C-alpha positions as CSV (number, residue, x, y, z in Angstrom):
1,M,358.0,81.2,182.4
2,T,357.3,79.3,179.3
3,D,356.6,82.0,177.2
4,E,360.0,83.9,177.8
5,T,362.3,83.9,174.9
6,R,366.0,82.8,175.4
7,E,367.0,86.6,175.1
8,L,364.6,87.7,177.6
9,R,365.8,85.1,180.3
10,I,369.3,85.8,179.7
11,K,368.6,89.7,180.3
12,R,366.4,88.6,183.5
13,L,369.3,86.5,184.7
14,I,372.0,89.0,184.1
15,Y,369.7,91.6,186.1
16,R,369.3,89.2,188.8
17,S,372.9,88.5,188.9
18,R,374.0,92.1,189.3
19,Y,371.5,93.1,192.0
20,T,371.8,90.0,194.4
21,G,372.0,92.2,197.6
22,T,375.5,91.6,198.4
23,K,378.2,94.1,196.5
24,E,380.8,91.2,196.3
25,T,378.3,88.7,194.8
26,D,376.5,91.5,192.5
27,L,380.3,92.1,190.9
28,L,381.3,88.4,190.5
29,L,378.0,87.2,189.2
30,G,377.0,90.3,187.3
31,S,380.3,90.1,185.6
32,F,380.2,86.4,185.0
33,A,376.5,86.7,183.7
34,T,377.2,89.2,181.4
35,R,380.2,87.7,179.8
36,H,379.0,83.9,179.7
37,L,375.3,83.3,179.9
38,A,374.5,84.1,176.1
39,K,377.1,81.3,175.4
40,L,375.7,78.6,177.7
41,D,373.7,75.8,176.6
42,E,370.2,75.1,178.0
43,T,371.5,72.9,180.5
44,L,374.2,75.1,182.1
45,L,371.6,78.1,182.1
46,R,369.2,76.2,183.8
47,E,372.0,75.1,186.4
48,Y,373.1,78.7,186.5
49,E,369.5,79.8,187.2
50,A,368.8,77.4,190.1
51,L,372.4,77.9,191.6
52,I,371.6,81.8,192.0
53,E,368.5,81.0,194.1
54,N,370.8,80.1,196.9
55,S,371.8,82.9,199.4
56,D,374.2,85.7,198.6
57,P,376.7,84.8,201.6
58,D,376.7,80.9,200.7
59,L,377.4,81.7,196.9
60,Y,380.0,84.0,198.1
61,M,381.9,81.7,200.2
62,W,381.4,78.7,197.9
63,I,382.8,80.5,194.9
64,S,385.7,82.1,196.8
65,G,386.5,78.6,198.3
66,R,386.1,79.7,201.9
67,K,383.3,77.0,202.3
68,P,383.2,73.6,200.7
69,V,380.5,73.6,197.7
70,P,377.5,71.0,198.6
71,A,377.7,68.2,196.2
72,E,374.2,69.3,194.4
73,W,376.0,72.8,193.5
74,D,379.4,71.3,192.6
75,G,379.0,71.2,188.6
76,E,380.3,72.7,185.8
77,I,378.8,76.1,186.5
78,M,380.5,76.2,189.9
79,T,383.9,75.4,188.1
80,L,383.3,78.2,185.7
81,L,382.6,80.6,188.5
82,K,385.5,79.6,190.6
83,T,387.8,80.0,187.8
84,F,386.3,83.4,186.4
85,Q,388.4,86.4,186.7
86,I,386.6,89.9,186.3
87,D,389.4,91.6,184.6
88,D,389.7,89.0,181.7
């Protein structure tokens, strides 16, 4: 989407993060996206966008620490997600 503005991209990613298909992942990713995406630089925004292409169960297991995070996804965004607290 080369014509998409940053603002529209962030809105799309927030929407996508809120409606992943799994209630727990919706709550976690939706809250994180609402609070942090606008502050991320382009590199981290791209990393987040790519990360959420993974399946909801995998994302939840990685973020919750129930499964090890594959090396290709174990970056700054995953660190932010693992330390994120919804009630901050």
